[in-house]
Structure formats: structure tokens, C-alpha cells
Backbone as CSV, one residue per row, in Angstrom:
resi,resn,N_x,N_y,N_z,CA_x,CA_y,CA_z,C_x,C_y,C_z
1,MET,69.401,110.682,41.343,70.318,109.027,41.443,71.478,109.550,42.495
2,ALA,71.863,108.377,43.432,72.768,108.415,44.274,73.885,107.853,44.020
3,TYR,74.929,108.602,44.533,76.171,107.695,44.346,77.033,108.106,45.649
4,GLY,78.202,107.532,45.774,79.007,107.646,46.873,80.302,108.064,46.543
5,ASN,81.045,108.884,47.597,82.408,109.505,47.364,83.270,108.782,48.413
6,ASN,84.558,108.928,48.099,85.350,108.175,49.120,85.489,108.470,50.590
7,VAL,84.817,109.450,50.862,84.472,109.690,52.344,83.557,108.981,52.835
8,GLY,82.672,108.285,51.946,81.831,107.396,52.825,80.340,107.697,53.135
9,GLN,80.137,108.603,52.197,78.808,109.169,52.332,78.186,109.338,50.940
10,ALA,76.907,108.905,51.038,76.129,108.852,49.756,75.618,110.297,49.476
11,TYR,75.792,110.940,48.108,75.044,112.274,47.935,74.296,111.991,46.458
12,LEU,73.121,112.917,46.501,72.542,113.048,45.403,72.839,113.713,44.207
13,ASP,72.854,113.159,43.100,72.921,114.014,41.903,72.866,115.488,41.924
14,PHE,73.872,116.385,41.542,73.673,117.665,41.536,72.428,118.230,40.987
15,THR,71.655,117.496,40.112,70.265,117.912,39.637,69.195,117.783,40.575
16,ASN,69.302,117.182,41.392,68.609,116.933,42.832,68.610,118.026,43.920
17,LEU,69.357,118.754,43.922,69.900,119.815,44.686,68.678,120.894,44.290
18,GLU,67.952,121.515,45.399,67.011,122.702,45.224,67.619,123.770,44.761
19,LEU,68.912,123.963,45.221,69.642,124.989,44.796,70.027,125.146,43.176
20,TRP,70.243,124.332,42.524,70.879,123.981,41.340,69.520,124.099,40.668
21,ARG,68.483,123.561,41.017,67.212,123.886,40.149,66.585,125.035,40.153
22,LYS,66.840,125.980,41.427,66.534,127.358,41.418,67.266,127.950,40.530
23,ALA,68.463,127.450,40.279,69.552,128.614,39.651,69.377,128.279,38.062
24,ARG,69.001,126.912,37.897,68.556,126.888,36.473,67.365,127.548,36.091
25,GLU,66.230,127.685,36.816,65.143,128.315,36.449,65.651,129.695,36.527
26,LEU,66.345,130.248,36.955,66.891,131.988,36.747,67.509,131.993,35.588
27,LYS,68.468,131.098,35.163,69.163,131.094,34.043,67.914,130.860,32.778
28,ASN,67.181,130.158,32.785,66.138,129.960,31.883,65.325,131.348,31.776
29,ASN,64.790,131.706,32.699,64.274,133.059,32.787,64.986,134.182,32.354
30,ILE,66.180,134.242,32.441,67.335,135.186,31.955,67.384,135.186,30.452
31,PHE,67.505,133.869,29.996,67.460,133.441,28.683,66.257,134.171,27.692
32,LEU,65.213,133.737,28.558,63.848,134.333,27.684,63.911,135.804,27.777
33,LEU,64.402,136.301,28.898,64.346,137.891,29.122,65.172,138.558,28.006
34,THR,66.422,137.845,27.705,67.504,138.378,26.877,66.999,138.622,25.382
35,LYS,66.216,137.658,25.117,65.518,137.502,23.712,64.851,138.939,23.422
36,ARG,64.502,139.746,24.396,63.731,140.750,24.123,64.531,141.951,24.147
37,PHE,65.890,142.036,24.495,66.630,143.160,24.662,66.766,143.792,23.121
38,PRO,67.298,144.912,22.763,67.711,145.463,21.604,68.742,144.490,21.121
39,PHE,68.751,144.723,19.716,69.536,143.704,18.804,71.134,144.312,19.396
40,ASP,71.572,145.630,19.327,72.798,145.976,19.795,73.253,145.777,21.200
41,GLU,72.373,145.076,21.905,72.662,144.552,23.347,72.981,142.952,23.202
42,ARG,72.912,142.454,22.123,72.806,141.015,21.903,74.596,140.729,22.383
43,PHE,75.481,141.369,22.143,76.838,140.864,22.155,77.527,141.788,23.605
44,ARG,76.588,142.478,24.165,77.159,143.277,25.404,76.329,142.915,26.505
45,LEU,75.179,143.517,27.098,74.519,142.897,28.291,73.858,141.759,28.098
46,ALA,72.981,141.462,27.291,72.513,140.160,27.111,73.271,138.910,27.102
47,ASP,74.412,138.881,26.750,75.693,137.822,26.415,76.231,137.632,27.779
48,GLN,76.494,138.967,28.527,77.123,139.077,29.989,75.872,138.391,31.127
49,LEU,74.886,138.565,30.784,73.604,138.233,31.736,73.645,136.621,31.549
50,ILE,73.729,136.127,30.041,73.731,134.756,29.959,74.827,133.870,30.464
51,ARG,75.839,134.606,30.436,77.193,133.686,30.692,77.284,133.648,32.241
52,ALA,76.882,134.631,32.888,77.110,134.945,34.411,76.109,133.475,35.034
53,SER,74.642,133.925,34.680,74.026,132.835,35.005,73.962,131.338,34.455
54,ARG,74.685,131.346,33.708,75.047,129.812,33.363,76.424,129.616,34.281
55,SER,76.713,130.465,34.666,77.886,129.967,35.520,77.524,129.858,36.768
56,ILE,76.528,130.341,37.135,75.931,129.913,38.635,75.686,128.269,38.651
57,CYS,74.709,127.954,37.483,74.712,126.245,37.481,76.040,125.684,37.668
58,ALA,76.868,125.892,36.641,77.851,125.429,36.157,78.776,125.182,37.310
59,SER,78.837,126.367,38.102,80.065,126.240,39.180,79.337,125.069,40.476
60,ILE,77.992,125.383,40.531,77.220,124.583,41.562,77.501,123.045,41.126
61,ALA,77.559,122.674,39.793,77.882,121.145,39.443,79.134,120.869,39.522
62,GLU,80.058,121.724,39.078,81.612,121.400,39.161,82.056,120.942,40.650
63,GLY,81.535,122.109,41.763,81.871,121.800,43.105,81.338,120.609,43.677
64,HIS,80.185,119.902,43.263,79.354,118.966,43.693,80.323,117.694,43.351
65,GLY,80.838,117.771,42.368,81.726,116.748,41.770,83.056,116.655,42.247
66,ARG,83.409,117.665,43.299,84.662,117.133,43.814,85.022,116.831,44.621
67,TYR,86.036,116.355,45.150,86.443,115.344,45.994,86.185,115.853,47.406
68,THR,86.533,116.973,47.460,86.614,117.283,49.044,85.507,118.539,49.473
69,PHE,85.428,118.649,50.772,84.364,119.519,51.029,85.070,121.133,50.906
70,LYS,86.247,121.270,50.891,86.917,122.483,50.512,86.854,123.092,49.283
71,ASP,86.931,121.868,48.299,86.622,122.156,47.009,85.270,122.351,46.523
72,GLN,84.513,121.646,47.494,82.913,122.277,46.767,82.692,123.617,47.264
73,ILE,83.144,123.982,48.474,82.927,125.334,49.002,83.575,126.390,48.290
74,HIS,84.606,125.939,47.778,85.358,127.216,46.839,84.546,127.303,45.422
75,PHE,83.834,126.124,45.027,82.923,126.442,43.810,81.536,127.130,44.167
76,CYS,80.985,126.901,45.162,79.773,127.494,45.635,80.159,129.108,45.937
77,ILE,81.503,129.445,46.238,81.754,130.765,46.319,81.974,131.385,44.852
78,ILE,82.338,130.676,44.033,82.440,131.224,42.719,80.939,131.306,42.149
79,SER,80.253,130.387,42.448,78.732,130.510,42.245,78.397,131.660,42.744
80,ARG,78.484,131.836,43.882,77.678,133.396,44.421,78.530,134.556,43.775
81,GLY,79.513,134.538,43.479,80.256,135.768,42.635,79.380,135.814,41.576
82,SER,78.820,134.790,40.746,78.538,134.780,39.325,76.841,135.312,39.674
83,LEU,76.309,135.099,41.022,75.135,135.570,41.325,75.049,137.258,41.080
84,SER,76.417,137.457,41.996,76.153,138.852,42.369,76.265,139.585,40.927
85,GLU,76.910,138.868,39.771,77.303,139.570,38.583,75.785,139.734,37.850
86,VAL,75.088,138.472,38.202,73.710,138.573,37.415,72.948,139.674,37.997
87,LYS,72.852,139.967,39.641,72.128,140.717,40.002,72.338,142.054,39.549
88,ASN,73.930,142.571,39.571,74.229,143.575,38.804,73.540,144.154,37.487
89,HIS,73.857,142.909,36.567,73.288,143.022,35.165,71.802,143.263,35.149
90,ILE,71.060,142.649,35.916,69.523,142.945,35.989,69.374,144.167,36.364
91,ILE,70.175,145.064,37.237,69.890,146.295,37.577,70.166,147.088,36.467
92,ASP,71.302,146.800,35.815,71.683,147.614,34.460,70.712,147.345,33.543
93,ALA,69.933,146.271,33.294,68.680,146.167,32.530,67.654,146.868,33.043
94,ARG,67.377,147.313,34.070,66.448,147.848,34.760,66.787,149.163,34.150
95,ASP,67.819,150.046,34.598,68.455,151.137,34.287,68.079,151.489,32.724
96,CYS,68.359,150.586,31.872,68.284,150.878,30.547,67.029,150.679,29.957
97,GLU,65.984,150.207,30.895,64.554,150.195,30.692,64.347,148.837,29.878
98,TYR,64.925,147.789,30.091,64.864,146.655,29.418,63.940,145.616,29.767
99,ILE,63.831,145.881,31.028,62.616,144.964,31.835,61.726,145.848,32.759
100,LEU,60.773,145.461,33.127,59.585,146.293,33.631,60.085,146.209,35.225
101,GLU,59.325,147.027,35.818,59.497,147.092,37.354,59.206,145.878,37.976
102,ASN,58.070,145.365,37.703,57.582,144.127,38.548,58.446,142.717,38.061
103,GLU,58.801,142.845,36.815,59.798,141.742,36.535,61.108,142.159,37.044
104,PHE,61.872,143.236,37.267,62.625,143.489,38.042,62.592,142.837,39.458
105,ILE,61.608,143.398,40.364,61.271,142.909,41.532,61.457,141.324,41.675
106,GLN,60.902,140.611,40.592,60.645,139.207,40.491,61.930,138.441,40.435
107,PHE,62.898,139.139,39.667,64.479,138.780,39.593,64.928,139.147,40.765
108,GLN,64.988,140.072,41.449,65.359,140.374,42.608,65.197,139.357,43.808
109,ASP,63.931,138.804,43.814,63.206,137.845,44.704,64.000,136.621,44.424
110,ASN,64.079,136.127,43.231,64.889,134.866,43.107,65.843,135.058,43.068
111,ILE,66.940,135.875,42.601,68.204,135.866,43.251,68.206,135.952,44.888
112,ALA,67.627,136.371,45.322,67.819,136.658,46.949,67.554,135.237,47.478
113,GLU,66.464,134.423,46.789,66.273,133.184,46.913,67.412,132.337,46.945
114,ILE,68.243,132.534,45.956,68.961,131.423,45.394,70.360,131.832,46.451
115,LEU,70.758,132.945,46.636,71.330,133.385,47.763,71.228,132.654,49.010
116,ARG,69.867,132.827,49.639,69.773,132.223,50.998,69.974,130.736,50.860
117,LEU,69.824,130.019,49.506,70.023,128.775,49.530,71.546,128.352,49.361
118,LEU,72.058,129.085,48.687,73.685,128.929,48.322,74.607,129.093,49.536
119,ASN,73.936,129.958,50.415,74.705,130.229,51.718,74.430,129.108,52.585
120,GLY,73.399,128.489,52.802,72.850,127.635,53.324,73.460,126.345,53.189
121,TYR,73.994,126.124,51.820,74.617,125.052,51.387,76.112,125.361,51.802
122,ILE,76.758,126.461,51.602,77.898,126.578,52.211,78.139,126.229,53.645
123,LYS,77.296,126.766,54.513,77.398,126.584,55.592,77.004,124.959,56.003
124,TYR,76.270,124.264,55.261,76.154,123.051,55.503,77.625,122.143,55.094
125,LEU,78.101,122.569,53.894,79.632,122.071,53.591,80.484,122.507,54.740
126,ARG,80.456,123.653,55.229,81.745,123.978,56.071,81.588,123.010,57.483
127,SER,80.436,122.625,57.971,79.853,122.075,58.992,80.628,120.403,58.814
128,LYS,80.478,120.127,57.475,81.236,118.915,57.366,82.872,118.854,57.556
129,ILE,83.505,120.128,57.789,84.732,119.847,57.761,85.118,120.178,58.954
130,ASP,84.400,120.633,60.083,84.887,120.850,61.417,84.730,119.760,62.074
């Protein structure tokens, strides 16, 4: 669904952004992954992974709803930080042998793709300021 902002440009709803859709897919895969973690990790690593992965999507959505491009960039940068946090926690999960090597590689690939999309989106938003 398109909507206009006061800058005079029409935007798609954040749910139409490929970046947000890929981040949502990662979030859902992390949720499924953490269900397999040992019970004692429920309120430790699993909780941190779920919160960080949700923050990626939420920050993209919140930034998309902001009035200025600078505000949008700010929330994309927050999202990038959450993505780095997820990457670290996935490494922790691999170190603890909660995920197999092939799963680890798939998560790393997904994270790299989201980072590429996020950096591209930030570059696009910065071009709107200049």
C-alpha cells in the first residue's frame, strides 16, 4: 500500500521492503532455532537472540515511519547494530553446539544478505539528503 509523506514522495508500506521481508524471515528462523535450545538457555541465549532479531524488523519499521530521511537512517543504523548482535549470538550458539555447521553457514549467509540490503537502503536514504 502506498502512502505519501509531507516531502511529496510516495512510499511503499514497510512490509513491501525486501529488506524488511528478509529480516522477518531471519527472525522467524531464529524463533524456530531457539525452540531446540536446551531449557536452561530459554532465558539466556534464546531470549537474547529472539529480542535482537525482533529489533532488526522493528527498527526498520519505525524508521520507515519517521518524517525525515535522517531519522530513517538513524533507525536503520540501530537495525544494523541489532543484526550484528544476532550474528554474535549465532556464533555463540555454534560455539555451544546448539546448531550444526551447515545451519550456521546458512544463518551467516542470511545475515550477510540482510546487511547488504540494509547498507544499500542507508545509501539510498543518504542520497535523498544530499
